[in-house]
N, C-alpha and C positions, 0 to 999 in steps of 0.2 A: 678188128673183130674176128679175123681169121675165117671169115665166111660163115660164122655161126649165126643161127636165127635167134630172135629174141627168146623163143621158147627154150632153145638149147642153153643159152646163157642163164636164164632163170633157173633151169633144172640143175645147173652145175653149182649153184650157190647153196650152202647149208644154212637154212633159215634158223633163227633163234626162236624159242618158245615165246608166244605173244606176251606172257606174263613178264618176261625179262625186258621186253620192249616197253611195256607199260611202266615198269619200275624205273626206267630212265627218266620218266616224266613225274615220278613221285606218286603214281597212281597205286593205291592200296588194293589188295586182293579182293576185298569186299565190294569194290566198285567196278570189277571186271566181270563181264558175262561172256564166257568163252564159247566160241563157235569152232570147236576143234582146237588144235594146238597152235594155229598160226593166225587166227582171226578172233576178234572180240568186239562186243559192244561195250561202251563205257557209260556208266551211270553219271547223271548230272552232278552228283555229290563229289565227283572227282575233281571238279573245277577248283583251282587254287583261289586263295583270297588275297593274293598280292596284286600289285599293279600289272595291267596287261603288258606283254612284251611288244616288240615292234612287228608290224604287219607289212609284208612285201607282196605286191600284186604283180603277177606275171601275165602279160598279154602279148599281142603280136600284130604285125602288119597284116594287110589283107592276104590270106594264105592261098596256096595252091590247093586243089581238091584233096591232096594227100595229107595236108596239115604240115605245119612247120616245126613242131616239136615243143609246144608250150608245156605240156605235161612232163616231157623228158627234161626240159630246162628247169622246171619247178623242182622235180625230184633231185636232179643233179646239184642245184644250188643249195638245197637243204643239206645234202651230203657234204658239200664243200664247206659250208659254214661250220659243221661239226668237226671237219678236219682241221679247221682253224681254231678249235677250242671253244666254239660257241654252242650254247644250248639252242637247238633248232629242231623244228618238225615241219611237216607240210599238211595243208588242208585242201584236198582236191575232190573232184566229183567222181561218182560211180559210173561205170560204162553202161550204156543202154544196149540191149541185145540188137536193136535195129541197126546201128552202125557196125557193131561187131560182126554180124552176119551179112551186112550189106556192102558198104563202100570201103571202110577203113580197116576192118579186122579188129584185132585187140586194141584196148584203150587203157593200158596200165603203164604208159611210158614205153621206152624202147632201149635196145642195146644194153649198156651198163648203167642206165638210169631208169630202173623199173621199180614198181612196187609188187610185192609178192605176198601170197601165192597167186600169181597172175592168172593161172587157169581158173581158179575159183572166182577171182574178181571179175573176169571177163564173162563168166557164165551166170550162175544164180547168186553168187556172193552170200550175203546174209539174208536175202529175200526182201530187201527194202522196196525195190521197184515193183515186185509182185504185190507187196502190201499196198502200195500206192494204187496200182491198177485195180486191186480188189475193192479198196475203199471207194475209189472213183466210180467203179461200175456198180457198186451197191447202191449208190445214190441214183445212177442212171436207171437201174432196174426199178428202184422205188418210185421214181418219177412216173414211169410208164404204168406201174401198178396203181399209183395215185390217180392217174387219168382213167384207168380201167374201172375203178370203183367210184367214178362220178366226180373226181376232182374236188374234194372238200374245200381246198383253198381257193377254188375258182380259177386255177391255172388253165390257161388256154393252150391246147395242144399245139396250135399253130405258132405259138410264141416261144416254145421251149428252145433254149439255146445251149443246153448242156448235152454234149456228145459223149459217146463211149470212148474208151482208150484201149490201146494194145501196145505192148513193148516190142513192136516189130514193124519194119517198113512194109507197108501193104497199100499201094495206091488204089487198089480196087475197092477198098473200104472207105475212101474219102467221102463218098456220098452213098446213102442207102435209104431205102424205104422199109419201115418195119411195121409190124402189126397186121400183115396181110393174112388172109386165110379164114376170115369170118370173125364174128363178134367175140368168140371165146379166145381169140389169139391176141387181143389187145386193140389199142386205138391206132389206126394207121396214121403215120406221119413221116415226113422226111427228116433224116438225121445223117449221121456218119460217124467216123472214128478219127481221133487224133492219136499221135504217138504218145505214150505215157510221159515221156520227158516234157511234153507240152501241156500236160494236165495241170489244171489249177490246183489240184490236190498236191502235186509235186512241188509247185511253187509255195504252197502253204507250208508243207513240211520243211522247206528250205528257209523260209522267212520267219517261222514261228519261234518265239523265245523259249517256250516250254509247252508242256502238254495242255495246260489250261488255255494258253493263247492259241494253240492248234485247234482246240475245240471251238473257241469263239470265232476263229476265222472260218472254220467249216460252216458254222451257223450262218455267217454273213454271205455265203456264196449265192450269187444270183442265178436262178435256174430258168426263169421265164417271167411272164406277166399274166395278170388276170385279163378277162375280156375287156375291162375298162381301163387297162394300161397300168395297173399298179404292180410293183415288183413282187415276185414270189421267191422266197429265199429257201436255202436248204433246211433251215430250222422248221419251216412250214411243212416239210415232207416227213420229218420225224425220225430220221436215221443218223443224226449227227453223233449221238452217243456211240452207236455201233461202228460208225466210220472211225471215230477216235480210238475205239477198242482195237480195230484192225491195225492201227498205226502206233500202238503203244510201245512196241519194240523198235519199229522203224525210225522213230524220232531220236533214238539213241545213236550217237556217232559210232562209226566203225573204226577200229584201230588195226592197221597192218604195219608192214615195215618195208623199207627200201632194200635193195640188194646189199647195201652196206650197213643195214641195221638201224637206220634212222626211223624214228616213229613217224607214221603217216596216218592222219585222219582222212577217211574216204567216205563222204556222206552226201547224198542227194545227187540228182543228175539232170537238171534242167538244161536244154539246149539254149545257146545264146541267140540263134537266129529266129527262134519262135517262142522263147521264154527268156528268163533273166540270166541264165548262163553261168552260175557260180555255185560253189559248195554251200552248205547250210550255215545259217547264222549260229546255230548251236555249236557245230563242229569248229567254226572259226573262233568263236569266243573261248571254247574249251582249250583249243590249241594255244591261243594267246595267253591264257591264264596259267599254262603249264610250261611254256618255253620262252626264252628271250627273243627268238626269231620265229615267226610263222610265215611260211611261204605258201601263198594261195594262187590260183589261176582263174582267169575268166575267159570263157570260150570264144573261139574264132578271133577276128581282129578286134583291135581296141574300140572301133566304132560300134561294136555290138556288145560283147560281154563286159568289157571294162567300163563303158559308159553306164551300163545298167548297174554294175557293181557300185560305182560311185553315187549314182542318182537314186538307186532303190535300196540295195543291200546295206550300204553304209549307214544311211539314216535309220533304217529299221534295226540294224544290228548295233548301232552306237559305236562303231569303230571306223578307223580311216587308215589307209596305207601311208607309210612314211616315204615310199619310193615305188616307182613302176619300172619293172624290167620289160623292155619291149623286144620280143624275139623277132629277128629278121633272118632271111636266108637269101643266098645268091640266086637260088632257083626261083623263088617267088619274085624277086626283083627282075629277073630275066623275063618271067611271064608278064609282068607289068611293063616291061620294055618291048613287048611284042613277040616274044618267042613262044611257039606252040608247045603244048604240054609234052608231046613226044620228043621234043628237041631240047628239053631243059637240062639234060646231062652234058650237052655239048658246050665247051668253053666259049664265052662271049662276054668279055668285060664291057664292051660298048652297050650291050643290052642291059647289063646290070646298071650302068650309069643312066640309061634312059628310064629305068624303073625307079630311080631314087625319089622322085616326087611323091610316090606312095609312102615311103618311109618318112619323108619330111612332114607330110600331112599328119601322120600318126604322132610324131613327136610334138608337133604344134598342139594336137588335141590333148595330149597329156598335160602340157603346160597350162591349158585352160582350166584345169582343176587345181592349179597351183601346187603341183607335186613334182619333185625332181624325177628325171628319167635316166636310165642306163640302158644302152642297147646291147643285147646279147646276139652276136652274129653266129648262129648255129652253123657249125661246119659239117659239110657232107664230104664223103670220100672223093667225089669228082669235082669239088670246088678247086679252082686254081688260085695261086697266090695273087695274080693280077686282079681277079674278080674280088677276092677278099679285100685287097687294098683299096679298091674303088669305094667300098662301103666304109671301111675304117677311116679313110682320109676325109670323106664327107662328114662323118660324125664329128671328127675333130674340128673341122671347119665350123660346124654348128655349135661347138662348145659342149657337146653331149658325150659323157664318158661311154666308152665302147670296149667290149671284151669278146674274144672268141669263145664260143661255147663248144666244148667237146665232151659233154656229158654222155652222149650216145656212144662215143668211142672209148672214153676213159673213166666214166663215172664221176664221182666227186672230185677226183684229182683234175679232171679236165674242165672243171668249173671254178677252180681256185681264183683265177684272175677275175672272173665275174664277181665272186663273193667278196673279194677285197674292194672292188669298185662299189658294190652295194653298201658295204660297211662304211666306206669313206663318204658316200653321197647321201645316205639316209638322213632325213631331217635337216637338209641343207638350210642354212639361215635364210630367212625371207620367204620360206615356203610354209605351207600348211593347208591341208585339204579344204576345198570349198566346192559345193555342188555346182552344176552348170546352171540350174534354174531353181526358182522357188516354186514349191508345189502349189502355192495359192494362185499362181498365174492362170489365165484361161487355158483350157485344154489345147485349143488350136495353136496358141502361142508357144506352149511347151513343146509340141511336136515340131513347130517351125524352128525353134531354137536348136533342137537336136539335129534336125535336117540341115540347117544352115551352118551351124558351128562345127559339128562333128563330121557330117557327110560331105559338106561343101556344096549343098544344093542352092540354087537360086531362090526357090520357094517351094511350097507344097501345094498340092491340089487335092481337095476332098471330093470324092464322088457324092452323088445324091444320097446313097445309102449311108456313107460316113457322116454326112451332115444330119441325117435322121438319127443316127446313133448318138451324135453329139447333143442333139436336142434332148434325148432321153437321159443322157448323162447329167446334163444340167438340171433337168426337171426333178430327178430323183436323188440329187445330192452327192454325186460321185465326182464332181469336177475337181475336187481338191486332191485327187490321187495322182501319183507320178505316172509317166508314160513308159511302157515297155514295148518298144517298136519292133515288130516282126519284119525282118528285111533279109534279103539275100546276103550270105557271107562272102560271096565271090567278088564283090565290088563295094567301093565306098558308096555307090549310088544304090537305087532300088532295081537296077538293071544289071544282071550278072555279066553281061558282055562288055560293060564299060570298065576297062582296067585302068591301071595307073592312078592318076589323080584327076578324075573327070570334073568338069566345070560346067556351069550354066545349065544344069539339068534340073528337072522338076520331079519331086518325089510324089507319087500318087498314092493316097491313102484310100483303100477300097472300103474298109469298114473299121469300126472301133469296138472291140470286145470289152465288156466290163468284167474284170476279175476282182470282184469286190472282197472276196475272202482273202486272196493273196495280197490285195491292197495296191493294185495298179490297173491301168487301162492298157489295152493291147491294140494300138493302131496297126493294121495289117496292110503292108505296102506291096506294090508290084504284083508278081505272080507267086509270092511265097505261099507254101502249103504247110499246114500243121501236121500233116501225115506224109513223110517222105516215101519215095518209091525205091525199089531195088535197082541196081545197075544191070547192064546186060549180062555181066558175069559176076554174080554176088560172091563175096568172100566165102560164104557158106559152102560153095561148090569145091573149095580146095581143102576142106576140113575132113578129118577121119579119126577113127579110134580103133586101135588094134585089139586083138583078143585078150591081151593082158592089161588093157585099159590105158595104153599110152596114146595121148592125144597129139595129133599133128595138124598143122595148118591154121591153128586158132590165133596165133600171134607169133 
């Protein structure tokens, strides 16, 4: 990379007008809504009427705090397939301002596998996340206004479970008391803020099949209960139409391009540790209708985003991947082998070997969905041949195809080997996606299955609050929904300090949130928070803009 930053690489590339990128997919001009020269919204009418192309899911082993390059691998793989003469595009999530200004900085890929215009993408993009925040907070404000004017629905202020959202990491807003200052200031009650990526409105945007379905899902959102325990829904508050209006443009997928000119749909941004962690159903369907290969990714490790992709997004979206690309790195395996974060750049093939059980568990998990796997060993500049060989040899012993990933260093050319393995292994005979559990099973059993089969837990433990939540779920007819477990991304368990492949642990479920509009239940485990905090030195502190508008430090 010659020491160049992601930003410098991105700015050195001449982007093509977005109309030309759309033309590659056969999208006509009347179905393009331009946001400048290099970004566009695509109307649903652009979807082709042919059979859907193949869907490839990119996930990862349990990552280091810096991430292991799933988005970079996704972009690089799409570029590589096009280099091999295939029709390909990717469908990925939009960045949240929280992580961009917090821990990770930019979130549009990296090195020579990026989507552009990265500066726009990492900041306000086309305004989707702002629209989600506005729609969500319109309902929150209307709930309190509803209470102020005597609660015509009978909503009990003490039962309101609908919090406000903000697209920023702000731990001080996790808990709050509102309505103080006298009768004219509203009804005092306890509440708080979640990050927008954890908003049920964000999940609805990403799981809705069209605008009509979006409206119906908003109507079904549970906001609290009456004094005698009956559910009060968003439709009872009366602003579902206005919320849908705020989201009428946001529901359209965004089209951008990779550095190599590959079409990239970028839409929706739910986190995988506190939401369902994948791009929108609409964007994925659109991509599959327009290209022979669609490469998508599910956030954090396979135990989080990919499990939810298979058990929630696939049934709602009516699609299934033909193969999973599992991203692994030597540095993550060294971490699971006992090496401290500060020492991960030091060569240590023995530590890589000690960390292999984490990789092996994720491979086992993929096979539980009856889908073939290919391992992408993302190469970093300080990886040694000995460390790489430890991983490559173990994958071969397991009978799992493996390829080095050099998308960060060489773009699509560095992912050709992986692309060939994907093409050879997709739809392997004897495979075919199947979910992990049946939605009709009891809620506790569904949580138990995921915890036992995917995390490796001995069993689960529900607190008294969670058991009370479970009683309400059964009483009001929500037991048939899938489970979207909120859990730390730093471990297969619900305890972030248990690295490698922990065993004989118990997953503690603190509470179970009903997201009836999104169409899933959210069991919250361990100490997971739906509003992250900023690190000691946030990424925002390194950012700047010059007098002539040049941005530095963003990515």
